[in-house]
N, C-alpha and C positions, 0 to 999 in steps of 0.2 A: 503494500500500501505504500502509496506516495505520502509526504510529507505534509502537503497541500489537504490531502484527502485525509489525515488523521488529527489535522489541528484546524478545523473546518468553524466549530464551536471558539476557537480562543479567537481565529481572525474575526468572527463577525463581533467578538466583545469589545477586541481591540477599535473596530471600526466605531462601532454605537458610543465605546466611551470618548474616542476622539470626536464624533459629532455632539455630545452630551457636554462635553467642554468648551467646545466651539459654541455652542449654541446659550449654553447659560450664558457663556464671558460676554457673548455680544448684546443678548438681551440686558442683562444686567447694566453694563456700560450706557447701553442706547437709552434705558430708563434712567440711570443716576443724572445723565447730562439730557434730561425729554427737550428744552426746551433748544439747544443749541442743535439736537438731530433735527426737531423739526424745522428750525430756521435753515440748516443745509437740506432737508427735503425739499422745502420752498422753494431753493435755489437752484434743483436740478431742472433742467429744461423738460423733462419728460416726466416729473413728479410736481411742479408747483401746486397743481389746484387740487392735489390729494394728500399733499404733506402733512395735514394735521390728523388724518386717521390712519394715515400707512406709520404713524409714529407711534401709535401706539397698538396700531395692529402687528407690523413686523416682529416685536419683541414677544406680545404674546404668541403670537404662531411657532418664535423658535423655542421657549419654555414648554407649550404644548407638544410638540416633536421630542425634545430633549426629556420629558415625562416617559411619554409612548417608549420611547428608547428604553425606559429603565424595565421596562415590564416585558417579558421574553416572548409573551405571545402576540405581543402589538410590535413588537420589532420589524418586521418585515413590512408591515404597515406603515412604522415608523420612516423606516428606511428608503421607501417611496417618494414618504412626505419631505425628507431631507434632500432628496435627488430633486426631486421638484423645485425646492423651494431654493437648492444650491444653483442649477440651471440656470432659475430667472435673473439671480442675481449674478451669476457670470455674464448671462447675456446682457443684462443692462449695461456691467463692466464693459461688454464688447462694442455696445452701440454707444456709450457715450466716448471711449476713447474714440471710435471710427467716426461718430457723425456728429457732436457735440463740440464747437468750438468752445464753450467752457467747460471744466470736470471739476464740479463739485467735489467737497469729502463730506458722508455723513457718516465716517468707522471711528471708532473710539479707541483707546487704549494702544496695544503692542499693534493692531491692524492700521492703525491710523499712519504706523512708520514705514510701511510701504506705501510705494508707488503704484500705479492705477497697473502697470503690469503686470509687477510681482503679484499684486491684488488677483488678476486674471490669472496667473497660473496657479497660487493659494487656490481658487476657488475649485479650477478646474482638477484639481488633484482632489479636493472634495466630493466631485461629484463623481470622478472614479474610483473613488471609497465607497462612496453612495453603491453605486452599479454594481461592483465587487459581493458588497454584503447584501444586495439583494438577488443577484444570482444564484450566491452559496445556499440563502437559506429559500431560494425556491428550487434549488434541487435536493435540499433535503425535505421539501413538503411534497414531491413528487417520489421519494425514495423511501418507500413503507419500512426498510429495517432501519432506515436513521430517525424515523417517527419514532418506532417502538423502542428504537434505544435511549430517544432523547425522553421519551416518557417516561420511563424506567428512570435515567436521572433524575429527571424533576421530581418523580413522586418518593424517590429516596432523601431529599431536602429536607 
């Protein structure tokens, strides 16, 4: 059996933890400095009219997804949500970089230190991580042996 096949549970745990850290960190940062986040969203050429409600919705969605990732039976759905959110963020960055004369910054903390191209790469890596987690969990769902062994492991905890 290949190393990858033996450690799929560990891989999905690590991917989930990375997303939990990312989303909780990003959401808390946005909520901590909500007024600044709202202003920066208002300066975005794409989000000007939606800045007020997006400032609340985005961190709320990030926290909900992080919470779902903690629960093993919700993890597959949560990874789809994380994939979707990160794809939207990545597409937004790409559009801003490619078509906008003005590039606002609405990131906080460590992420604020990255340039937009680095942020695009960072987000792309997380899109790939989400895809990897989805594929692993999809494989487990279609493999009855892995479902049985997973149920036995969860029942014994």
